[in-house]
C-alpha positions in Angstrom: 0.0 0.0 0.0 1.4 3.4 -0.9 1.4 6.5 1.3 -1.7 8.0 -0.4 -3.7 4.8 0.2 -2.4 4.6 3.8 -3.5 8.1 4.5 -7.0 7.5 3.1 -7.3 4.3 5.1 -6.2 6.0 8.3 -8.8 8.8 7.8 -11.5 6.3 7.0 -10.7 4.2 10.1 -10.7 7.3 12.3 -14.1 8.4 10.9 -15.5 4.9 11.5 -14.3 4.7 15.1 -15.7 8.2 15.7 -19.0 7.2 14.3 -19.2 4.1 16.5 -18.4 6.1 19.6 -21.0 8.8 18.6 -23.7 6.2 18.0 -23.0 4.7 21.4 -23.1 8.1 23.1 -26.3 9.2 21.3 -28.2 6.0 22.2 -28.2 7.0 25.8 -29.7 10.5 25.2 -33.2 11.8 24.7 -34.9 15.1 23.9 -32.9 18.3 23.6 -29.7 16.5 24.7 -30.1 14.1 21.8 -30.9 16.8 19.3 -28.0 19.0 20.3 -25.4 16.2 20.4 -26.7 14.7 17.1 -26.3 18.0 15.4 -22.8 18.4 16.8 -21.8 14.9 15.7 -23.2 15.6 12.2 -21.1 18.7 11.9 -18.0 16.8 12.8 -19.0 13.9 10.4 -19.5 16.2 7.5 -16.3 18.1 8.2 -14.5 14.7 7.9 -16.1 14.3 4.5 -14.8 17.8 3.5 -11.3 16.9 4.7 -11.4 13.7 2.7 -12.6 15.5 -0.4 -9.7 18.0 0.0 -7.3 15.1 0.3 -8.6 13.6 -2.9 -8.3 16.9 -4.8 -4.8 17.4 -3.5 -3.4 13.9 -4.1 -5.5 12.3 -6.9 -4.1 12.1 -10.4 -7.5 11.3 -11.9 -9.8 14.2 -12.8 -13.0 12.3 -12.0 
C-alpha cells in the first residue's frame, strides 16, 4: 500500500471509530440533549467528508 492509500485508510478508520463512539453516546440520550449532540456529531462527520474531499483533490491524479 502506498502512502496515499495509507493516508485515506487512516482517515476512514478514524471516521469509522468516531461514528461508532457517537452512536453509542447518542443511544443514551433523549430530547434536547439528543438533538444538540446529534447536530454536533453531524457537523464533525461532514467536516470529515470535506477533509477527505480536499485530500482527494490534492493527491489524486485522476480528474474524475
